[in-house]
N, C-alpha and C positions, 0 to 999 in steps of 0.2 A: 504494500500499500504506499501511497505517496502522502507525505506530511509537510506541513510548514513547521519548522522547528526554530525557537529562539535560543540563541546562545550567546550570553553576554550582550543582550540587547539588539543583537543583530538577527534578521530573519534569513533562514535557508531553506531551499527545498530538499528534502530527503526521502529516499526510497527504503522503506523498512520491510524486511522480511524475517519471518521467524526462523531461529536456528534450530539444530538438531536435539539441544537439551533444552528443558523447560526453563523459561525465563532469559534464555539468550536469544539476541536479535543480531541481525546483520543490517547496518545501516550504510547507505551510499549516499554521499554527498559530493556532487560533482563527479570527478574521477577516482575519488578516494572511498575506500570501502573499511568500515570499522566494525568489529564484533563487540557487543556490549551484554552486560546482564542487568536485568531490572528487578529489584527487590522491593517488596511492600515495606513500608515505613510503620505500618499499624495505623496510620490515620486513614479515614475513610477516603478512598479515591486517590491517595497520595502514594507516588512510587519514587524510589531513589535509583538513579542510574549509576552503575559501576562500569568502568571501562579501563582498559590498559593504555588508552590515549587520552590526551587532556583536550579540554575545549579548545585550546590554543590550536591544537593540531587540526581540529575541524575548521577552525577560522582560517587558518593558513592554507588549507586545501582550497578554500574558495577564494581568498586573496590572491592566490597565485594564478588565478584564472584571468588572463588579460581582458580588459574591457575598454569600451570607449571612453568612460569615465575616468580612466587612469591617464588620459592624454592631458598634458600640462598646457596651459594657455601659450606658452612659447615654444611648444613642440616636445616630443619625447615622451616618455613613460614615467610616471612617478610611482616608486616604490613606497608604500605606506606602512606604518606600524600597525600590525594586526591586533594589537591590544596596547593598553597603557604599561609602562615600565620605564626601565632605565637602560640605555644603550651601554653595554660593557665592553663591547669591542667593535671596531671597524676594520674590515678587511680589504677595502678598496680605497682608491684616491681618485680624484678627478683626473680623466684622461685615460683611466684603465680601460681596457676592452674585457667585457664580461659575456658569459653565455648562460643560457636559461638553466636554471638549477644550481648556479654558483653561490657560494655562501658569501654574503655582503656584510651582515651584522649579527651580532648576537644582542639579545634584549632579555633583561632579567625582569621576570614578572612573577608574583607569587612564589618566590624563592626558586624559580625554576628558570634555566637558562633556555631560550627559544632561539633557534637559528632562523634568520631571516634570508630566504634564498631569492635569487633573481627569477622573474618571470619572463625576461626578456634577454634577448641578444642584443649588444650594442656596446656603446661608449658611455662611460659614466661622465655626465657633463657638470653635475652640481651635487654636492653633499651638503645637506641641510642641517646636520646633527654633529655632535662631537661626543667623544667617549664620555661616559659618566653623565651625559645629560638624560633627564627624564623627559618622556614623549608621552602624548595621549593616543588614545585609540585613533587610528587614521591619520596620524601626524605624518606629513611628507618627511621621508628620510633621504632619499637621494632621486635624481633625474637620470635616466638612461635613454640615450637616442640611438 
């Protein structure tokens, strides 16, 4: 079945199928597939989702899908922070050639290091953040042309 899923305030289309074991489900968001277990919390109608992947990975799988909304007014593609956090490391500099899937930044959020990968092939034109800088959800990190 298809569902609209809210994850940290963002809405995603997800396809959910029941797994082989009771309480286990397969969730497909974009091109990413996750296996999760749902447990009752005891409260009427309330359930808790347990998974080996974080909500950040679900969000990242969607954020890595290029879209027209990622085009910057001056041209190129903007890489955005998938969630609020602190940039702990920058692996690129202006002028670097990058490929899709290449590691660009690490972002610490909720005591987890999250890798931010490029969704584009191109050249880094601008970097909008510095190491140790705090960023918000969807903050621009860099522009790739």
